N, C-alpha and C positions, 0 to 999 in steps of 0.2 A: 694803533692801527690794526684793523682786523686782517687775518690772513686772506690770501686770494687763491681761489680754486679756478683752474682753467679747464674748460671742456673743449675737446678737439673732435670734430665730426663734420663730415661733408654734408650732412643732413641738416638744413637750416631749421626745419620744423622741430627736430629733436633739440637743437640748441635753444630755440626760443621757448620751448616747453621747460627746459631745465632752468632757464632764467626766471620764468614765472614761478616754478615750484620752489626755488631756493631764495627768492627775493627777501624773505623775512629772516633768513639765517644770520648768524653772527660771523659771517665771512663774506668777502666780496666774490663775485662770479664774473669771469671773463670767458669769451668764446672765440674759437678759431675754426675756420672751415677747412684748414689744411695743416699738415705738419710744418710746412715752411712758415705759415702765419703764426703758428704756435711758438716756434723757435724765435721769431721776431718779437713777439710779446714777451717771451721769457728774457730776452736780452734787455728789455726796457723796464720790466716789472718783476719784483720778487714774487714768485709763484710757490705756494706751499704744497699744492697738490694738483696733479694733472689726471684728468679722466679722459682717456683717448679711445676712439673707435679703432678697431683693428684694420678693417678693410677700407682704406681711403686711396684715392688716386695719388700717385707720386711716391708716397712713402707709407709703409704699413705702420700701424700703431706700435708694434714691438720695436721697430727700428727707431721710431721717434723716441720711445721711452728709454732705449739704450743710450741715445744721445743726452736725454735729460739726466739720467743717472750719472753719466760721465762728467757733464759740465755743471750740474746742479745737484750734488749728492744729498742735500737735505730735502729735496722735493720728493714727496710721496707719489707713487704711480699706481693708477687703476686702469684696467681695460674694461670697456663696455662694447660688446660685439654682438652682432646679429647672427654670426656664423661660428658658433662655438664648436670647436673640435678639440680632441685631445692634443693634437700637434700644436694648435694655436695656444692652448693653455700652457703647455710645456715651454714653448718658445717665450711666452709672456713672462713666465716665472724665471726661467733660466737666463734669458737674454736681457729682458727689460727690467728684471727685478721688481715685477709687479706685486704689490701688496694684496690687491683684491682683483677678482675677475668676475664681471657681471655679464649676463646674457640679456640681450634685448628681446622683448620689452622687460625691463626690470621694475620692481616696485620702487617708486620714488622714496618712500619712507625708509626702505632698506638701504638705499644708496645714501640718503641723507644721514642716517645713523652711522653708516660706515665712514662717511666723510668727517663727521664730528669726531668720531673715535680716533681716526687717523691723524687729524689735526692736533688733538690732545696729546697723542703719543709723540708726534713730531716735536711739539713744544717741550714736552718732558725730556726728550732726548737732547735737544739743543741746550736746555737749562743744565742737564747733567754734564754735558761737555764743558760748558762755561764754568760750572762749579769745580770740576776736575782740574781745569786750567788754573783757576784761582787757588786751589789747594796746592798745586805744584808751585805756583809763584810764592805763596806764603812759606812753603817749605824752603825755597831758596833764600828768602829773607831771613828765616830762622837760622839757616846755615851761616849766613853772613854775620848775624848777630853773635852767634856762637864763636865764630872766628875772631871777632873783635873783643868779645868778653867771654872767654872760656868758662864753662860751668853755669852760665846764666840761664840757659835753656834746659839744663839737666833736671830730671825729675827723679827723686829717690822714692823707692817703694819698699814695703816690708815683704815678708815671705808670702803673704796672702795677696799681694798686688796692690794694697792700699797705698795711696800717696802719703809720704811722710812730709810733714810741714815743720819748719822751725817754730819755736815758740814765738808768738807775736810780741813785738816790742810793747813795753808798758804804756808808752804814750806816742802821740802823733809825731812829735819832733824826732824821736828815736827812729820811728818807722821811716820817715823821709830821709834821715841821715843814712840808714842802711841802703835804701834804694839808690841814692847818689853814689854811695860807696861801691855798690855792685856795678853801677854804670861807669865808674872810674872818673866821675866828675865831682868838682866841689859843690857843696850845697849853695843855693843862692842866699845872699845876705838880704835881709829885709830891713 
């Protein structure tokens, strides 16, 4: 399932233009005309990236993105504003943890490339966390195996760090006997 990008802006023309511009991309696009509508969409749909206008009635973009970061930490946040000031940029970065800041009108190609890149980085980050968790789980399993069979997971190395291996058994039957011996189980009878 492709990731979903949410555009939040009170300008309906801008939203329809974004839908047309991005219709052929490898991500889904949703639109919201207010921060409240955006939060409702996010409660119902996994959103990978939010592109929010700064100046909207009811809630500023930076305030919306602060909530997004608090409740949806994997969601990437961009600001797209027509009134770029240094104060707005600082607030967006410090409060909303905005990854990119765009000024209206922005080049659609630049925005599209930034979205693609951010989605790729997000996916890599999520995969890295999953891999780290898996490695931790495997470490716990190895610890349990070592408790049950001391020395089974031990690796011996020489002075240069090369792994030392026992001489392999001469035949398959001897090899299997050693494995079952290490496991503390009797070999199966055939």
